[in-house]
C-alpha positions as a printed NumPy array, in Angstrom:
array([[ 24.212,  -8.784, -26.327],
       [ 20.671, -10.735, -26.679],
       [ 18.13 ,  -9.836, -29.274],
       [ 14.946,  -8.124, -27.745],
       [ 12.341, -10.022, -27.304],
       [  9.433,  -7.704, -28.471],
       [  5.641,  -8.159, -27.032],
       [  3.381,  -9.829, -30.016],
       [ -0.09 ,  -8.107, -30.207],
       [ -1.61 , -10.597, -27.212],
       [  1.36 ,  -9.901, -24.801],
       [  0.851,  -6.078, -25.877],
       [ -2.794,  -5.917, -24.85 ],
       [ -2.446,  -7.686, -21.788],
       [  0.606,  -5.271, -20.611],
       [ -1.531,  -2.117, -21.511],
       [ -4.562,  -3.746, -19.769],
       [ -2.79 ,  -4.554, -17.057],
       [ -1.003,  -0.705, -16.678],
       [ -3.884,   1.002, -17.544],
       [ -6.104,  -0.976, -14.709],
       [ -3.366,  -0.278, -11.982],
       [ -3.211,   3.307, -13.038],
       [ -7.051,   3.792, -12.874],
       [ -7.46 ,   1.824, -10.013],
       [ -4.648,   3.673,  -7.882],
       [ -6.514,   7.264,  -9.075],
       [ -9.761,   6.215,  -8.232],
       [ -8.462,   4.918,  -4.724],
       [ -6.528,   7.801,  -3.861],
       [ -9.29 ,  10.149,  -5.106],
       [-11.804,   8.465,  -3.058],
       [ -9.616,   8.754,   0.148],
       [ -8.785,  12.523,  -0.721],
       [-12.572,  13.652,  -1.097],
       [-14.337,  11.439,   1.356],
       [-11.273,  11.429,   4.191],
       [ -8.741,  13.92 ,   3.461],
       [ -6.331,  11.468,   3.229],
       [ -3.746,  10.163,   0.386],
       [ -3.353,   6.584,  -0.318],
       [ -0.209,   6.494,   1.544],
       [ -1.512,   8.293,   4.413],
       [ -4.176,   5.292,   4.788],
       [ -1.527,   2.574,   4.001],
       [  0.433,   3.669,   6.982],
       [ -2.807,   4.198,   9.434],
       [ -3.977,   0.86 ,   8.295],
       [ -0.728,  -1.205,   8.929],
       [ -0.451,   0.767,  12.553],
       [ -4.174,  -0.059,  13.024],
       [ -3.629,  -3.651,  12.258],
       [ -0.351,  -4.102,  14.248],
       [ -0.431,  -5.351,  17.866],
       [  1.382,  -1.955,  18.847],
       [  3.71 ,   0.819,  17.798],
       [  5.681,  -0.478,  14.871],
       [  9.385,   0.359,  14.873],
       [ 10.232,   2.558,  11.671],
       [ 11.882,  -0.497,   9.686],
       [  9.039,  -2.593,  10.381],
       [  6.484,  -0.134,   8.869],
       [  8.969,   0.623,   6.019],
       [  9.138,  -3.256,   5.215],
       [  5.576,  -3.425,   5.125],
       [  5.031,  -0.56 ,   2.997],
       [  7.933,  -1.582,   0.823],
       [  9.365,   1.966,   1.019],
       [ 12.801,   3.567,   1.212],
       [ 13.905,   4.773,   4.43 ],
       [ 13.946,   8.681,   3.309],
       [ 10.567,   8.423,   1.94 ],
       [  9.077,   6.587,   5.043],
       [ 10.967,   9.387,   7.198],
       [  9.308,  12.255,   5.268],
       [  5.975,  10.819,   4.916],
       [  6.068,  10.255,   8.878],
       [  7.187,  13.478,   9.542],
       [  4.276,  14.937,   7.43 ],
       [  1.642,  12.711,   9.281],
       [  3.105,  13.727,  12.503],
       [  2.423,  17.369,  11.619],
       [ -0.834,  16.59 ,  10.766],
       [ -1.231,  14.641,  14.229],
       [ -1.985,  11.336,  12.764],
       [  0.814,   9.73 ,  14.151],
       [  3.722,   9.959,  16.723],
       [  7.026,   8.751,  17.189],
       [  7.62 ,   7.547,  20.655],
       [ 10.756,   6.288,  22.265],
       [ 11.364,   2.128,  21.898],
       [ 11.136,   0.371,  25.323],
       [ 13.577,  -2.262,  24.094],
       [ 15.965,   0.16 ,  22.695],
       [ 15.978,   3.727,  24.173],
       [ 18.411,   4.856,  21.094],
       [ 15.364,   3.433,  18.927],
       [ 11.774,   4.705,  18.087],
       [  8.449,   3.543,  17.287],
       [  5.583,   4.721,  15.398],
       [  2.221,   4.942,  17.19 ],
       [ -1.266,   6.369,  16.089],
       [ -2.562,   8.937,  17.56 ],
       [ -6.456,   9.067,  18.662],
       [ -6.901,  11.306,  15.469],
       [ -5.195,   8.967,  13.486],
       [ -7.388,   6.162,  14.697],
       [-10.388,   8.125,  14.323],
       [ -9.74 ,   8.772,  10.562],
       [ -8.712,   4.533,   9.951],
       [-12.084,   3.844,  11.435],
       [-13.961,   6.234,   9.458],
       [-11.917,   5.53 ,   6.   ],
       [-11.926,   1.867,   6.552],
       [-15.703,   0.677,   5.824],
       [-15.77 ,   3.121,   2.605],
       [-12.598,   1.877,   1.363],
       [-13.316,  -1.332,   1.612],
       [-16.709,  -0.598,  -0.313],
       [-14.913,   0.698,  -2.928],
       [-12.696,  -2.032,  -3.368],
       [-15.208,  -4.551,  -3.293],
       [-17.341,  -2.245,  -5.723],
       [-14.814,  -1.92 ,  -8.531],
       [-12.63 ,  -5.245,  -7.878],
       [-14.099,  -7.984,  -6.074],
       [-17.919,  -7.858,  -6.785],
       [-17.481,  -7.633, -10.719],
       [-15.17 , -10.903, -10.9  ],
       [-16.037, -14.438, -10.427],
       [-14.735, -16.794,  -7.868],
       [-12.646, -18.21 , -10.519],
       [-11.287, -14.957, -11.706],
       [-10.507, -13.95 ,  -8.401],
       [ -8.397, -16.883,  -8.05 ],
       [ -6.543, -16.367, -11.016],
       [ -6.167, -12.968, -10.055],
       [ -4.693, -13.814,  -6.739],
       [ -2.376, -16.594,  -8.639],
       [ -1.201, -14.135, -11.41 ],
       [ -0.538, -11.392,  -8.537],
       [  1.393, -13.925,  -6.666],
       [  3.853, -14.932,  -9.682],
       [  4.464, -11.55 , -10.481],
       [  5.445, -10.477,  -6.939],
       [  7.653, -13.798,  -6.953],
       [  9.501, -12.51 ,  -9.728],
       [  9.861,  -9.163,  -8.319],
       [ 11.262, -10.351,  -5.245],
       [ 13.872, -12.884,  -7.059],
       [ 15.196,  -9.594,  -9.27 ],
       [ 15.159,  -7.535,  -5.737],
       [ 17.329, -10.547,  -4.775],
       [ 19.624, -10.282,  -7.404],
       [ 20.241,  -6.705,  -6.843]])
């Protein structure tokens, strides 16, 4: 067994700052979406991906974009179907499969929510940062995502 490399004071501050920012940002986004639009952040992400797609998406495509497990996606889509935000349709290319499409209500909600959501993100993340800080944030995020992807590949 290898010896634990504990975080030093500087590393601990950076880690705890990241965790606090992530939690605070997630709570803020979720609160704003629920209060203004009646959507959870998860609902918003599903609707955003479907609205940006060229057409309906296969469930595995949507799950990959969201990075969700199959069961989570299925349960969430069922709840969204009951609210008439999305619908499952037969896949024209594979009659055994299905695709997920936006309903008129889902499209109306994402079109109303998106401008407010972008304004919130701009207010709390984008506008307070300098161009150099935005580049650093992008680079740091990419580096961490690459490490996470490598961990996933290792299993």
